[in-house]
N, C-alpha and C positions, 0 to 999 in steps of 0.2 A: 409309206411309213407314217406320214402325217395322219392319214385316215385311220390307220391301225391304232395309233395312240388315242385318237378321238373316240373310236369305238370302245376302247377299254374304259375310258372315263364314263361314257354313257352307260356301259354295262354295270359298272360299279354304282352309279347313281341309281339305277333300277333296283339293284340288290339292296341298297340302303333304304330306298323308298319302300320296298317290300317288307323289310324288317320293321320299319316304322309303322306300316299299316297293320302288320301282325301284332305288334306291341299295343297299338291302339285298340285292336279288337280284344286283346287280353284284358286291358284295363276296363274297357266297356263291359266285358263279360263279368269281370270281378265286381264292378259296381252293381250290375243287375243282380248278381248272386247275393250280394250283401243286402239288397233291398227286399228280396223274396225269401231269404233264409229264415228258419224258425227262430223264435226268441231265444231258446236255449243255445242255438248255434251262434247267434249274434253275441250273446254274453261271453261265450268262449272266445270268439274271434277278437272282440274288442277288449277282452280281459277285464271284465267288471263282475264283481260278485257282491252279494249282500250277506252280511255276517250278523249273527245274533250277539247282542251284548247282554251278558248276564248281570242282573242287579245284585247288590250286596244283601245277604240275608240279615234280617234284624237280629239284635241281641236279646237275651233274656236276663232280667235283673231281679234281685231280691227286693223286698219292700223297702230296705234302707239303702238301695243303690249299689249293692255288691253284684259283680258280674257273675252270672251263673252259667251262661252259654254264649259263645261267640264264634264267628267264622274267622279262622286264622289262615292267612295266605302262605303257602309253601311253594317252592320252586323245584321242578325237575330240570337239572342243568345238563347241557350237551355241548359237544364240539362237532362242527362240520369241517372235517379235515380234508375235504376235497374242494373247498371254496377257493376262489381265485386268489384271495389274499394269502392263504397258506401256500398255494402252489407257487406264488411268486417269491417266496422266501428261500434263501439258500439253506442247504442242509445244516451248515455250521450255525447260522443264525437261529434256525428252528430249534436245534439241539440245545443251544445255550439258554433260550427262554424256557424250554420245557424242563430243563434241569431245575431252574429256579421255581417254576410253577409246581413241580412235583413235591418240592420241599414244603412249599406253602400249603398245598392241599393235605399232605400227610399230617402237618402240625394242626391244621384247623379241624379236620374230621376224625383223625386218629383211627380210621377204619382200614387203611392200607398203608404199607410202607412207601417211602419215596421211590424206592427202586421199582415197586409194583406199578405205581402211577406212571413213572417214566417209561417203562417197558410197554404198558398198555397203550399209551398215547402214541408212541412211535409206531407200534404195530398197526394202530388204527389209521395213521397217516399213510403208511406203506400200502395198506389195502384199500385206501380211498373211502374210508368209513365216513359217512355224512351225518351219523347220529351216535357218536361215541358218548355214552352216558358217564358224566363225571360223578354226579351224586344225585340221588333222588331225595325228595322231601327236605329240601334245604330251607332253613328259616330265613326270614327277611334280613335279619342282622348278618347271618352267614352269607347270604347272597350279596349284600352290600360289600362285605369284606372281600368276597371272591372277585368282584369287579375291579378291585385295586391290585390284584395279583399280576405278576409278570405274564406276558402273553395274553391273558384274558382281558387285560385293560385295553388291548388293541380293538376290542369290540366285535360286532357281528360280522362285518364285511372283511376285516383284515385278519381276524383270528377264527372266525366261524363259531364264536361263542354265542349261544342262544339258550332260551329257557321256555318252559311252559308253566303257567300258574295253576295251582291246585288249591282249592279252598276246603279246609277240613273243619268240622265242628268240634270245638273243644270246650270242656267244662273245667274252669279254674279250680273248683272245689273238689275235683275228682268224683268219687262215688256218691258224695253227699247230695241227697235229693235226686239221685240219678233217674229213678223211675218217674218221678213227678215231672222233671224237666223233659225227659223223653228223647225220642229219636224220630226223624222223618227222613230215612235214607235206606240204603240197601241193608243196613244193620237191623232195621225194624221200623215199625210205625206205632208209636204210643206216646202218651204224655202230652205236655203242652206243645212240644215241637210238632206233633202230629195234629193236634186239635186246632192249632192256630197256624197251620202250615201256609195257607194262602196269604195271610196277613204278614207273616215273617218273610215269605219268599219275595214279595214285591212283583213288579211287572217288567218283563224283558224289553229291551230296546233293540233297534236294528240300525245298521249303517252300511252304506255302499262304499266299497273299496275298489280302486283301480290299480292294475299292475303297471308299474312304471319301468321296472327292469326285473331281471331274474330274481325271484323270491322276495321282491320288494313291493309291498302293497301300501297305498296311502288312501286315507278317507277322501271322498269327493266332497269338496266344500259346497255348501248351499244345496246339497242334494235333497230332493224331496223324499228320498228313501230313508233319511235319518230320523230315528225316533229315540229320544233319550230314555234310558232305563230309569225306572222308579224303584229306589231301594226299599226293602221291606221295613216295616215299622218295628220298633222295639217293644218287648213285653215287659211290663212292670208287674211282677207277681206279688202275692200276699205272703210269700215265704220269708220267715225271719231265719237267717242262716245260723244264728246262735242257737235258737230253739231247735232247729233241725238237727244240729250237731248233738245237742243234749238228748233229743229223742232217739237218734240212731245209736248213740253210745250206750244209753241205758237199756234199750231193747236188746242189743247184741249181748250185753253183759248178762242179762237175765236168761236169754235163750241159751247161752253157753252153760250157765249154772244148772239149768234143767234139761239140757240136751233136747231142746225143742226143735221141731221140724221147720216151722215158719211162723212169722208173726207180723203184726202191724201196729203202728201208733199214729194217731191223728190228734193234733192240738188245734183248737179253733177258738176264735174270739167270739164271746157270747153275743154281744150286741150287734155285730156286723156279719157274722158267719164267715169271716176271713180265716182261711186255713193257714196257720202260722208254721206248721210242721206236719209232714206226712212221711213216715218211714215204713218201708216194707223189706223184710229180710228173709232169706231162706238159707238153710244150712246144707252144705253138700257133704259128700262122703268123707272128705278130708277135714271136716269141721271148720270150713271156711264159710263166711257169711257174705251174701251178696244180694242185690235186688234183681229179681228176674220176673216179677209179676206184682201188680198192684192189688194186694189182698184187701185193702180198704175199700176198693171199688168193686171187686169181684173175687171169688174164691177159686183157686187153681184146681182143686180136686173135683168140683162140681161144675166149673165153667161159669159160675154165677155167685149167688149169695148162699148162705148156710144158716143152720139153726142158731139163733141168737142165745138160746138157753134162758137162764133166769133174768137176764137184763130185759126180757120181754114182759116180765110180770107186772111192771109198772103200767104198761099199756092196758093189761087186764084190769088193774085197779081203777085206772081213769075211766074206762068204759063203764064198769059197774057203778062207780060213784056218779058219773054223769047220768046214768039211767035211774039213779035213786035207789039202788038195791043195797048198797053198803055205805058205811062211813069208816073212818079210821078206828072207831071204837067197836065196830061190829065184831061179835065173837063167832068164831068158826071152829067146828069140831075137827081136830086133826088126829085124835086117838094117840096111837103110839108111833105115828109118823109113817104108817103104811096104809094104802088104800087100794081097792081093786075096782076096775071098770071093764065090763065085758071080757073078763078073763085076763086083763092086762093089769099088772101091779105097778103102782106108783109109790116111790119111796122118797123120804127125806134123807139127806146125807148124814144128818145127826138127829138123835132122838129129841123131840120137842120138849120145851120147858113144862108144858102142861097138856092135858088132853083137849083143852080149848084155848085158842089163841085169838087175840084181836087182829084185825087186818094190819094195823101198824106193826104188831109183832111178827106177823107172817112175812112181811117184807123185810123187816130187820133180820130175821133168821133165815130168810130165803126158803120158806117151806113150800115144796112142790105140792104136797098133799093139801095144805090150806088153800093155796091159790086155785088148784083144780076144783076143790070142793065149792068155794063160793061162786065160781063161774058156772060149774055144772048145775048146782042147785037152782040158780036164777035163770039159766038160759037153756036148760035141757029141752024145753018145749018151744023154744023160740031161738034156735041156734043161729039163724041168719041175722037176727038182731045183734048178737054179739059180734059177728063178722062185720056187719055194717058199722058198728062202733069203732072197730079197728080201722076201717077204711076212713072214718072221719078224722083219724089221726094221721092220715096220709102214709101209713106204713105199707100200703099196697102199691105205692107209686114210686117210680124212680125220681130222684131229686132234680134231674135235668141239669147236672153240673157241666162245666166246660169240657172236662176230660171225656174223650170218647171211650166207649166200652163199658159204661156203667151197667151193672146187672139189674134186671127187673126183679123186684121182690115177688115172692110167691106166697100168697095168702089163699089157701083153698077155702071153699065154701060148700054148703050142702048141695047146691045146684051142679057142682062138678061131677056128681055121681059117685058110685060105690068104689071106683078105682082110687079116688082121692079123698073120699069122706066116708067115715064109718062112726060107730058108736064111741070109739076112743078118741076121735079127732078133736072134739070140743075140750075135754079135760087136758089133752096133750097140748093143744094150742095155748091154753091158759098160761102155761109156764114155759113156752118158747120152743116146743117141738112140733114138727110137721109144718113149719113155716121156714122161709128162707129170706134173710135180710142181710145186707152188707154191713160191715162195721161203720162205714160212713153214714149210712141211713139211720142206724141206731143212734149214732152220735148226734145227728141233726135233731132227732126226736128228744133226746135228753137236753140238748142245747135249748130247745124250745121251752122246756120246763124251767131251766135256769133263767130264761129270757121272759119269764112271766107269761108264757103261753104263745109267744110269737115265734113261728117256725121260719127260720132263715134258710135260704139255699146256700150251701157251702160255696165260697168263691175262692178262686185261685189266682185271678188276674185283677189288679187294681186299675189298670189303664194301659194306654198305648202312647208311645212317644216317638217323635221323628226329629232327627237332628238335634236331640237334646231338649226338645220342647214337648210338653204334654199336648197331645192332639185329641185324646178322648179319655175320660174318667168313667169307670164303671161303678155304679152305685150298688150297695147291698140290695138283694132281692128278697122280698117277703113272700113266702109261699102261702102262709095263712096268718092273719093278724092275731087269731086266738083259737088254738086247737081245742080248748075246753074252758070251762069257767074259772075265774080267778080263785074261787073258793076251793075248787078241786086242786088247782096248781099249788096253792099254799099248803094244803093237806099233804100232797105228794112230796113237796119239798121237805116237810118235817119227817116224812118216812125215810127219805134218802139221807138226811142228816142223821137219823136214828141208826141207819145201817152202819155208819162209821162210829157213832158214839156208843151204841149198845149192841150192835149186831155182828154180821159176818165179816165186816171190814174194820174191826176195832184196831187192828194193827196199823191203820192209816191215821189214827187219831194223833193230833199233836197240839202243842200249846201255842204255836205261832199263828195259825190261821185255820179256820174250819173247812172241812171237805165234806161234800155230799155226793153220794153215788150208789151204785149197785154192782154187786159181784155177779159173776156168771160162770158156771161150770157145766158145760154141755158135753154129752157123749157124741162122738162124731160118727161112729159106725155101729153103735148099739151092740157090739160084740157078735155080729151076725156071722154065721158059718164057722163058728169056733174061733173067730179072729180075736186077738187081744183087743180089749176096749181101748179106744183112744179118746182123748179129751180136748176140748177147746176152752181154755181159761181166759176170762175177760173181766175187765172192770171199766165202767163208764161213769163219769161224773163231772163235777165242776168245782171251782174254787175261786176265791173264798166263798164259802156257802152263804154267808150273810150279805155279800155284795158281789155276785159272780162276774168274773172277768174272763176266765178261760174255761172251756170244756175240753175233755180229753177222753179218748177211748184207747184201751190197750187190749189187743187180742193176740194170744199166743196159742199155737196149735200143736197138739201132740207132744207135750212135755213128757219125757220118759224117765227123768231122774228127780228124786225128791218129791215134793208136793205137786199135785195137778189142780189144786183149787184156785179159783179166780182171785181170792184175796191175797194169796201168797205169790203166785206166779205173775199175774198181771197187776195186782194192786201195788206191789212194791215198785214196779216200773212207774206207775202213775204217781206214787208218792215222791220218788226221786226227781221226776220231771217237775212236779209241782214245787218241790223244795227249791230247785235251782232257779225256776222262774221267779219264785217269790223272793229269793235272796238277791236277785239281780234287778228286781223291780224297785226303782228308786221311790216311786209313789208309795208302795207298800211299806218301805222302810220309814219314810217320812210320816206316814199315818201312825205307824207303831210308836214313833218317838213322840208325836203329838199326844198320843193316848197316855204316855208315861213321861211326864216332864222331867223326871229325875234321870232318865236314860240319856247318856252322852254318846255322841258319835265318836269313833276313834279319830284322833287328831293326826295320826301318822299313816303313811303308806309303807309298804314293804320296799326294800331296795338296798342300796349300798350303806353299810354300817356307818362309815365315817360321815357321810352326808347327813344321815338321820340323826346321828349323835350331835353333830354341829348345830343343826336346827333346834333340837330339843334343849341344848344348853343355852342357845340364844333366847329361846322363849321360856326358859326356866321350867321345863317340863320334866319331872322325874321319870327315869326309865331304868331298865335292868341291863342296858347295853354294855355297861362296864364289866359284866360277868363273863363276856367272851370277846376279849380285845383283839384276837388274831383272825377272826372270820371276816370275809369280805362282804357277804350278803346276809341280811336278816329279814325275817318275815314277821309282820305284826301278828301278835297272838291274841291279846285281850287288853281290856282297859279296867284295871282294878283300882277303884277310887280315883285318885288323881295321878296314878302311876301308869305309864304305858309299858306293857310287857312285850318283848320280842323273843324270837327263837332263831338260832343259827339256821341258815339256809344254804345248801350246796346244790345249785342247779344241775340237773342231769343233762350233760351235753355229749352228744355222740350218736345215740341210738333212738332215744325217744324225745318228744318235744317237752322242754322245761315248762314248769308252772310259773307264769309271770302275772297272775291275777293279783290285784291290789297294788301293783307297782305303777309308777309314773311312766310316761312314754319313753323317756330317754333311757331309763334303766332297763325296761322291758326290751326295747329295740337292741340295746347293747348285748344282752344275753342271747337273744334270738339270732342276731347276725353273727355272733361268735359261733353259734351252732350251725351256721351255714344256711339259714332260712331267709327268704325274701319277705319283708314285713310290710304290711299295709295297715293303716290305722284309720279309725273314724271316731269323732268325738273328742272331748277334752276331759282331763281329770285323771282318774286312775283306771287301770284295766279291770273291767267287770266280766269280760268274756273273751275267749280266744278260740279260733277255729282254724285248724283242727284242735281238739282238746289236748290238755296236758296228758302226757303218757302215751300219746299216739306215736307209732313207729314212723319215721320219716327218712327221706333221702336229702342230701345237700342240694340246695337249689329249689326245694319245695317252697310254696307260698304259705304264709300264715296271716290271718286277719284278726286285728285286735279292736275291740269295742271299748271305748273309754267313756266314763260318765263322772 
């Protein structure tokens, strides 16, 4: 019996020893396996992974610091209703918190009823749903509010509440300058977003994470795999948002009036080439206007540039003057305004004043016949010389602007062969047919004339900033210091002033400031194949003519109602833009006052009648306010002698944005906030510009920006 018990103990000891030996072999085998396993298998076994860290995309600003494009973080929110924290809850506790949560969610989002939320969440728990979507695209403020709600405030591990971040590009000014700002996403690739994509994007970072428990990953401290992301730089553009709003508003208004198909406006600073506004609009079948293509840089119908028409005549004049063939006084025979070359007829839109016109008068009246005649007579035996003269003006070259996709101008020459050059080519080219140039390229050429011959590259970005500090400033770029002689420039300037004073653009003449420029009315399809002839109406010029500050081009394509001439269709847009720029330019107003010492500035703003009446009485300023004692708001009207005249004003509140120009900040903000708008202001004094403009349809909660001076 004693031996039997001893044997059992020995037997058990052997069994235990065998188990220990087997376990040792398993451990040793596991260690060996870990040593020789592939890197991918090792990462999986030890639960370490490297994750990309996305940088923040840079913002885009206007020249005066207004935000044009930014990345806004949104959250897709979920519940993991199979997590341990939810499983450990009793049914009664879960139901009580979900009832309260459903009420909060329904009140916050108003997309579902509380009963719907309650039913969906309970069903998701019963089915073990690990990714019940509460709401997609939740804003930051909404997300912060959600984290305070019943049940959700228990957090990720006790309630299964989690989210994923989504960054979306947003434009605070809506469609304003949309095409210039651009896109660089699945929506498309164009504009500044695309051209400066690498600078805006920044540099990705990396970090190593280790799994410490189920679904919990933490960064590994002091890991050599960690690389901090570098956020993208911010773009400071040349765009003046107030001028941009004016340009788009006036362009759309004129296009509606003439039922035009599409159009573009560019406003540029003469000395620097900075583009202060660029608008591109197209009309759809429902008579809505939107930006779908940058017509200033390229033409949609041809995929590039198009015939500039009569705006090209100034180039012909400069070439012939520089070659010594003509002067402004040179007389040219135009007959009755009809001429023929190689069986092709050239006509003027109106009968000439006389059978002989000076070159000055040819430009003023935009005579096709006269321009073709002085070019053909002087270059018919040396046609390449004329083309070479056009090339000296850089009209055959792209400008090299920052925006990708600039069309290459097309200037044919005799060496191109019979397919592109014939007997009619020279006289046609003289007045802008058979060539293809973009509106922006034509504007740069006219801007050079205004700039005393200095050709500037149009610029759209003034510099780059990082964390609020400027890190790079871009200087204006001069393409050519002098495109032609000063003598020719001065002569051409007088011709362009004559176009407005005595020629085809007399409707733009005004007493406040002089305008210089050239009209253009080009046929787009020449009526081929029995088609209805369509037109391209344009006006390009600068102002004030005696001391140019801004140049501007307006091109409107296929106007089908009313006039199709450049002076009416495009010229009126130019004039309205110039008027609004001039009226809000404090320097211009000051110069005007200095020129006329008897002129007095208005001493009052528009605003609340009682406040203005009180101030005027204290200062002993006569007014007509007593004529309407019951109105709340008054608008300053005029200054007659020593008396200030006002008119009753009833702001339109409800559907369209009220007009708060000439008001002080407090009065303007009071009216706009009453209308349900979010107001941002810059400057001090009285409101000189508002974006969006007065009369624009809006929705409550929209933003409006006021400029005060």
